[in-house]
ZAMARGU-4260 file (C-alpha; in steps of 0.2 Angstrom, whole numbers, plus 5000, padded with zeros to 4 digits):
<rodrens>
0) 5017/5060/5006 | 4998/5060/5006 | 4990/5058/5023 | 4975/5047/5021 | 4961/5051/5032
5) 4945/5041/5036 | 4934/5054/5028 | 4945/5055/5012 | 4946/5036/5009 | 4928/5034/5013
10) 4924/5047/4999 | 4934/5036/4987 | 4918/5025/4987 | 4904/5037/4990 | 4909/5050/4977
15) 4911/5044/4959 | 4928/5051/4954 | 4937/5058/4939 | 4955/5063/4936 | 4949/5081/4938
20) 4941/5078/4955 | 4957/5070/4962 | 4967/5086/4962 | 4980/5096/4952 | 4994/5084/4957
25) 4984/5069/4948 | 4980/5080/4933 | 4999/5084/4931 | 5004/5065/4932 | 4990/5059/4920
30) 4994/5073/4908 | 5012/5068/4908 | 5007/5049/4905 | 4995/5054/4892 | 5008/5064/4883
35) 5020/5049/4883 | 5007/5038/4876 | 5004/5051/4862 | 5022/5054/4858 | 5027/5035/4858
40) 5012/5031/4847 | 5005/5018/4860 | 4992/5007/4852 | 4990/4992/4863 | 4989/4997/4882
45) 4984/4988/4898 | 4980/4996/4914 | 4981/4984/4930 | 4969/4990/4944 | 4955/5001/4938
50) 4945/5005/4954 | 4932/5017/4947 | 4939/5018/4929 | 4944/5036/4930 | 4961/5034/4921
55) 4952/5024/4907 | 4940/5038/4905 | 4953/5052/4905 | 4965/5043/4893 | 4951/5038/4880
60) 4944/5055/4879 | 4960/5062/4874 | 4969/5048/4864 | 4965/5035/4850 | 4972/5019/4857
65) 4967/5004/4847 | 4967/4992/4861 | 4964/4998/4879 | 4964/4983/4891 | 4958/4985/4909
70) 4962/4972/4922 | 4954/4971/4940 | 4946/4958/4951 | 4937/4971/4961 | 4940/4962/4978
75) 4953/4965/4991 | 4969/4954/4994 | 4979/4954/5010 | 4992/4968/5009 | 5006/4976/5019
80) 5003/4993/5012 | 4998/5009/5022 | 4989/5003/5038 | 4975/5015/5036 | 4971/5011/5019
85) 4972/4992/5022 | 4960/4994/5037 | 4948/5004/5025 | 4949/4991/5011 | 4945/4977/5023
90) 4929/4985/5027 | 4923/4986/5009 | 4909/4974/5007 | 4906/4963/4992 | 4891/4974/4987
95) 4902/4990/4988 | 4915/4981/4977 | 4901/4978/4964 | 4896/4996/4965 | 4914/5001/4961
100) 4915/4990/4946 | 4898/4996/4940 | 4904/5014/4941 | 4919/5009/4931 | 4909/4999/4918
105) 4898/5015/4915 | 4913/5025/4910 | 4921/5011/4900 | 4906/5007/4889 | 4908/5024/4881
110) 4924/5018/4872 | 4925/5005/4859 | 4943/5002/4862 | 4941/4997/4880 | 4940/4978/4885
115) 4939/4972/4903 | 4946/4957/4911 | 4939/4953/4928 | 4953/4943/4935 | 4968/4944/4947
120) 4983/4952/4938 | 4994/4937/4938 | 4980/4926/4930 | 4976/4939/4917 | 4994/4941/4911
125) 4993/4922/4906 | 4980/4926/4893 | 4992/4936/4883 | 5007/4931/4872 | 5024/4939/4876
130) 5029/4955/4867 | 5011/4960/4864 | 5008/4977/4873 | 5016/4994/4869 | 5013/4999/4887
135) 5008/4992/4904 | 5002/5003/4918 | 5001/4995/4935 | 4990/5003/4949 | 4983/4988/4958
140) 4988/4981/4975 | 5002/4992/4982 | 5012/4981/4994 | 5029/4975/4990 | 5025/4957/4985
145) 5011/4962/4973 | 5020/4975/4964 | 5035/4964/4962 | 5024/4950/4955 | 5015/4962/4943
150) 5031/4968/4936 | 5037/4950/4934 | 5022/4944/4925 | 5019/4959/4914 | 5036/4964/4909
155) 5038/4950/4896 | 5021/4955/4889 | 5029/4971/4883 | 5037/4973/4866 | 5055/4978/4865
160) 5055/4997/4865 | 5039/4997/4875 | 5035/5004/4893 | 5030/4997/4909 | 5024/5010/4922
165) 5014/5013/4938 | 5011/5026/4951 | 5011/5030/4970 | 5030/5029/4970 | 5029/5039/4986
170) 5022/5024/4995 | 5036/5014/5004 | 5031/4997/4998 | 5030/5003/4980 | 5047/5011/4981
175) 5055/4996/4988 | 5047/4985/4975 | 5053/4996/4961 | 5071/4996/4968 | 5071/4977/4969
180) 5065/4975/4951 | 5075/4988/4943 | 5091/4980/4950 | 5085/4963/4944 | 5081/4969/4926
185) 5093/4983/4924 | 5101/4975/4909 | 5084/4975/4901 | 5077/4992/4904 | 5080/5010/4908
190) 5071/5018/4923 | 5064/5036/4925 | 5051/5044/4936 | 5040/5060/4936 | 5032/5065/4953
195) 5024/5048/4959 | 5024/5040/4942 | 5038/5027/4938 | 5043/5021/4921 | 5054/5007/4914
200) 5058/5008/4896 | 5061/4990/4889 | 5077/4990/4879 | 5078/4985/4861 | 5068/4988/4845
</rodrens>
């Protein structure tokens, strides 16, 4: 499991990131995800939790997704996630959140397929009809309750045969949430993982 240091997490704001700057493990994970999107011919995609927009930039440089939706409120919510990270996120000022969103917007504006919704995840999900997306990728608040809620509200938005996925499966809160939700909807999906990436395939055609 990654050991977060104060210097490391401070750099998450101070240095504009790309997938490449996040290290070889991240490149492998995103390459895996990109290959799935390509093989499954994913045309309508939504990413929940954008931070600096590095995943959007990486995916849209390599793929031709017709609709790429991004959802982020760019503000912190109470969390039971990793204590060091929670302490760090609590110190982020409103101005810094705006700076993070600006970095993300600078990346996104280059891609015509990208559309941004600045709302909380649960609220944003209400904007879409059920069975709309080919794939949902969740990378927002990583505590148990938030991950469970994100899966609950976004799973119905996926078409039959579509995918719901996320990362940071090495975090205890995420792992616990995935175990809970896979038990609840085991009759509706098949579960698999790759390194820290988790994927649920929604059954049906």
